[in-house]
C-alpha positions as CSV (number, residue, x, y, z in Angstrom):
1,M,127.0,25.4,74.0
2,S,123.3,26.6,73.0
3,N,122.8,27.9,69.6
4,V,120.7,30.6,70.1
5,P,121.6,34.0,68.5
6,V,123.2,36.8,70.9
7,P,121.3,40.2,70.4
8,T,124.4,42.4,69.2
9,G,122.3,46.1,69.9
10,T,120.7,47.8,72.2
11,L,116.7,47.6,72.3
12,A,114.7,50.9,72.3
13,P,112.8,51.9,75.7
14,P,109.7,51.8,75.2
15,T,107.5,55.1,73.8
16,A,104.8,56.6,76.1
17,P,101.8,56.2,74.2
18,V,100.4,59.5,72.2
19,R,97.5,61.6,73.3
20,P,95.0,62.4,71.0
21,K,94.8,65.9,70.9
22,V,91.2,67.0,72.5
23,F,89.1,69.0,69.5
24,V,87.3,71.6,71.1
25,T,85.8,74.6,69.6
26,T,86.4,77.9,69.4
27,Q,82.9,78.7,71.0
28,R,83.3,76.3,74.1
29,Q,86.9,78.1,74.9
30,V,85.1,81.6,75.0
31,D,82.2,79.5,77.4
32,L,85.6,78.7,79.5
33,Y,87.2,82.1,79.3
34,L,84.3,83.8,80.2
35,K,83.8,81.3,83.0
36,D,86.6,81.3,84.3
37,K,87.3,85.1,84.6
38,R,83.8,85.2,86.3
39,V,84.5,82.7,88.8
40,T,87.9,84.3,89.4
41,G,86.6,87.7,90.5
42,A,88.2,89.4,87.0
43,I,84.7,90.4,85.7
44,L,81.4,91.1,87.2
45,R,78.0,89.6,84.7
46,R,77.2,92.4,83.0
47,T,81.0,92.3,81.4
48,E,80.5,89.1,81.2
49,T,77.9,89.4,78.7
50,Q,79.4,91.9,77.3
51,G,82.4,89.9,75.8
52,R,80.4,87.2,75.3
53,C,78.9,89.6,72.5
54,V,81.9,90.4,71.3
55,L,83.7,87.4,71.4
56,G,80.5,85.9,69.5
57,G,81.1,88.2,66.6
58,F,84.9,86.8,66.6
59,V,83.6,83.5,66.5
60,G,81.5,83.5,63.9
61,V,84.9,84.8,61.7
62,C,87.3,81.7,63.0
63,P,87.3,78.2,62.5
64,E,85.3,75.6,64.3
65,D,88.8,74.4,66.0
66,A,90.2,77.1,67.7
67,S,93.7,75.8,67.2
68,K,93.4,76.8,63.9
69,I,92.7,80.8,64.4
70,S,94.9,82.5,62.5
71,R,96.3,85.5,61.8
72,R,94.1,86.0,58.7
73,D,90.9,85.4,60.8
74,V,91.6,88.4,63.1
75,V,92.4,90.2,60.1
76,R,88.8,89.6,58.3
77,W,87.1,90.3,61.7
78,L,88.8,93.8,62.3
79,K,86.7,94.5,59.0
80,T,83.8,93.5,60.5
81,T,84.0,96.7,63.2
82,G,85.1,99.4,60.7
83,H,81.5,100.8,61.8
84,L,82.2,100.8,65.4
85,A,83.3,104.3,67.2
86,Q,87.3,104.7,67.5
87,G,86.9,104.2,70.8
88,S,84.5,101.4,70.8
89,R,86.7,99.5,67.9
90,R,89.9,99.9,70.4
91,H,87.8,98.3,73.2
92,Y,86.6,95.1,71.0
93,F,90.1,95.2,70.1
94,S,91.2,94.7,73.6
95,I,88.5,92.2,74.5
96,V,89.6,89.5,71.5
97,R,92.9,89.8,72.2
98,G,93.0,88.7,75.7
99,F,90.6,86.0,74.5
100,T,94.2,84.9,72.0
101,S,96.6,85.2,75.2
102,H,94.4,83.2,77.2
103,L,94.3,80.3,74.0
104,L,98.6,81.3,73.9
105,R,99.1,80.6,77.5
106,R,96.9,77.2,77.6
107,G,98.5,75.7,74.7
108,V,95.7,75.9,71.8
109,L,97.5,77.9,69.8
110,T,100.8,77.9,69.5
111,R,101.4,81.1,67.4
112,D,99.8,84.7,68.2
113,P,97.5,85.5,65.8
114,F,97.7,89.3,66.8
115,L,101.5,89.2,66.1
116,D,102.4,92.9,64.5
117,I,98.7,93.9,64.4
118,P,99.0,97.2,66.3
119,F,96.1,98.4,69.1
120,P,93.6,100.6,66.6
121,K,94.4,104.5,67.4
122,V,91.7,106.8,69.2
123,A,92.1,110.2,68.3
124,R,92.6,112.3,71.6
125,A,89.7,114.8,72.7
126,V,88.8,117.5,74.5
127,H,87.2,116.1,77.8
128,R,83.3,117.3,77.5
129,S,82.6,119.0,81.5
130,L,79.4,121.4,81.6
131,G,79.7,125.0,82.4
132,P,78.0,126.7,85.3
133,D,75.6,127.3,82.8
134,Q,75.0,123.9,81.6
135,T,74.5,122.7,85.3
136,A,71.9,125.0,85.8
137,A,69.9,124.4,83.3
138,L,69.9,121.1,84.2
139,L,68.5,121.6,87.7
140,A,66.2,124.0,86.5
141,A,64.5,121.4,84.1
142,C,64.0,118.8,86.4
143,I,60.4,117.8,87.0
144,T,61.6,114.7,89.1
145,G,63.0,114.0,92.3
146,R,64.7,111.0,90.5
147,E,65.9,113.6,87.8
148,R,67.3,115.9,90.0
149,V,69.0,113.5,92.7
150,I,70.9,111.4,88.9
151,V,72.1,114.6,88.1
152,I,72.9,116.3,91.8
153,L,74.9,113.1,92.4
154,G,76.5,112.8,89.0
155,L,77.9,116.3,89.5
156,H,78.8,116.3,93.4
157,T,80.3,112.2,93.2
158,G,81.4,111.3,90.1
159,L,80.2,108.1,90.0
160,R,80.2,106.5,86.1
161,R,76.1,105.8,85.6
162,A,76.1,102.0,85.8
163,E,77.6,102.9,89.3
164,L,74.6,105.6,89.7
165,A,71.9,102.9,88.9
166,A,73.6,100.1,91.3
167,L,73.3,102.3,94.4
168,E,71.0,101.1,96.7
169,V,69.6,103.1,99.8
170,G,72.0,101.5,102.4
171,D,75.3,103.1,100.3
172,I,74.9,106.2,101.1
173,N,74.9,107.5,104.8
174,L,73.9,110.8,105.4
175,S,75.0,111.3,108.8
176,T,79.1,110.5,108.0
177,R,78.0,112.4,103.9
178,T,79.6,108.9,102.5
179,V,78.8,107.1,99.9
180,F,79.6,103.2,99.2
181,V,80.3,102.1,95.9
182,R,80.5,98.6,95.9
183,H,79.7,97.9,92.3
184,G,82.3,99.7,90.9
185,K,84.5,99.0,87.2
186,G,86.0,96.1,87.8
187,G,84.1,94.6,90.9
188,H,86.5,97.5,92.9
189,E,85.3,99.2,95.6
190,R,85.5,103.0,97.1
191,M,84.0,105.5,99.6
192,V,83.3,108.6,97.9
193,P,82.4,111.6,100.4
194,L,79.1,113.3,99.6
195,S,78.9,117.0,99.5
196,V,76.4,119.4,101.6
197,E,74.4,119.9,99.4
198,A,74.1,117.0,97.8
199,G,73.4,115.3,100.8
200,R,70.8,117.3,101.3
201,V,69.0,116.9,98.1
202,V,69.3,113.2,98.5
203,G,67.7,113.2,102.0
204,H,64.4,115.2,101.0
205,Y,64.4,112.7,97.9
206,L,64.3,109.7,100.1
207,A,62.1,111.3,102.7
208,S,59.4,112.4,100.5
209,E,59.4,108.6,98.1
210,G,59.5,107.1,101.3
211,L,62.4,104.5,100.5
212,A,64.4,103.1,103.7
213,N,66.0,100.0,101.9
214,G,66.5,98.4,98.3
215,P,67.6,100.6,95.2
216,L,68.1,104.4,95.2
217,I,66.8,105.3,91.6
218,R,63.9,103.6,91.0
219,S,61.6,102.1,88.0
220,V,58.8,104.2,87.4
221,T,56.4,101.1,86.7
222,C,57.9,98.8,88.6
223,P,58.8,100.6,92.2
224,Q,59.9,98.4,93.8
225,K,63.1,97.4,91.4
226,G,66.2,99.7,90.2
227,I,67.2,100.6,86.5
228,G,70.0,100.2,84.3
229,P,72.4,101.8,83.2
230,T,71.2,102.3,79.7
231,R,67.9,103.9,80.7
232,L,69.4,105.7,83.2
233,G,71.4,107.5,80.4
234,D,68.1,107.5,78.6
235,I,66.6,109.4,81.4
236,F,69.7,111.9,81.4
237,S,69.9,112.3,77.7
238,T,65.6,113.1,77.8
239,L,66.5,116.1,80.2
240,A,69.3,117.4,79.0
241,Y,67.3,117.5,75.4
242,R,64.5,119.6,77.5
243,A,67.1,121.8,79.1
244,G,68.6,123.2,75.8
245,V,72.0,121.0,77.0
246,K,72.1,118.7,74.5
247,I,71.7,119.3,70.7
248,R,72.1,116.3,69.3
249,A,73.1,112.4,69.5
250,R,76.4,112.0,70.0
251,D,77.3,115.8,70.7
252,G,79.4,114.2,73.6
253,V,77.2,115.3,76.4
254,G,75.5,113.0,78.5
255,T,75.8,111.0,82.0
256,H,79.4,110.9,81.6
257,S,80.1,115.1,81.2
258,T,78.7,114.8,84.9
259,R,81.3,112.6,85.9
260,H,84.3,114.8,83.7
261,T,82.7,118.4,85.3
262,F,83.4,116.6,88.7
263,A,86.9,116.0,87.7
264,T,87.5,119.1,86.7
265,D,85.8,121.4,89.6
266,V,88.1,118.7,92.2
267,Y,91.2,119.5,90.4
268,E,90.8,123.4,90.0
269,A,90.2,123.0,94.0
270,T,92.8,121.0,94.8
271,D,95.3,120.5,91.8
272,D,95.7,117.2,93.2
273,V,95.4,114.6,89.7
274,L,96.2,112.0,92.7
275,A,92.9,112.8,94.4
276,V,91.1,112.9,91.4
277,R,92.6,109.7,90.4
278,D,91.3,108.0,93.8
279,L,87.5,110.0,93.5
280,L,87.1,108.6,90.4
281,G,87.9,104.8,91.3
282,H,91.0,104.8,88.6
283,Q,93.1,102.1,88.8
284,S,95.7,104.0,85.6
285,L,97.1,107.7,86.5
286,A,96.7,107.7,82.6
287,T,93.4,107.2,82.9
288,T,92.6,110.3,85.0
289,Q,95.2,112.6,83.4
290,V,93.0,111.8,79.7
291,Y,89.7,113.8,82.4
292,V,92.1,116.7,83.3
293,R,94.4,117.1,80.3
294,G,93.3,121.0,78.8
295,M,90.5,121.2,81.4
296,N,91.2,125.2,82.5
297,V,91.4,127.5,79.4
298,E,92.1,130.7,81.2
299,R,94.6,128.3,83.6
300,L,96.9,127.7,80.2
301,R,96.4,131.6,78.9
302,S,98.1,133.0,82.2
303,A,100.9,130.2,81.2
304,V,101.4,132.1,78.0
305,E,100.4,135.7,78.1
306,G,103.2,138.2,79.2
307,R,105.7,136.8,76.7
308,T,106.4,139.2,73.8
309,Y,109.3,138.1,70.6
310,L,108.4,141.7,68.7
311,P,111.4,144.3,68.2
312,G,111.3,147.2,70.6
313,S,109.2,145.1,73.3
314,E,110.2,144.2,76.9
315,R,110.9,140.2,77.4
316,R,108.6,139.0,80.4
317,K,111.1,138.4,83.0
318,D,111.6,134.9,84.6
319,P,110.0,134.7,88.5
320,S,112.8,132.9,89.7
């Protein structure tokens, strides 16, 4: 008989080798995140540039190891945004929170650093549309055909300044009187009808400038090139100061004022907030409601007038 001892217990199964954790810096995670969003079409290149700027500020207060980002880092970053306007602060907050949510989904983070940190509040403001006297003053102050086209298209189509700046001559069909917005916010496209008046102004501009293709609104120094949204905004501000419509910086009068004016006029003509939403290219009706909220004081006045509560006065009867 063999004297070799027989094992009395069971052998433990072999364990899989533990994979070492791959260290990826926070900046590298930002690069991968933005590249993924651009490749999938979630953002445009200009949006990527803005996101990189905002996230660069966040990276500056974070640990090099992305897996160690904590709530304390978010709070420290938020303190650096205190000088921003309320809307900008909220926008920056959304960008950074989107990045950390991405890290959570990928397993880089195990805890949400934004937990229990509320969105920055934005005071609800009345829209800044232009009255008839202001629009007339703007058009009277136009010196060049380029200025006139910027104002007319803004008032008649409600395009954002980035959408106006990106327009090509081929995007405007004078026969069908339509404008094809191919570079809308978020990469969305839409078709906007062009009024007779706007079509006439654009047609005259194209003929006088001899434009058959390429950018619609062009640089003076480089006529073959278009202009960016910032430059278009500067052109409008200069015009608005000249017309006496704009009084000071940050007074609410800018290219977006023509968009608000367009929304006001369409809503008053149709009483259809869905039509306004589609024309403005909004994805959410809640966004459109910001444009139509309280836009007609006289309409509101008709809703409150006619009632009386003083003794001896006859109450207004319910029209129904």
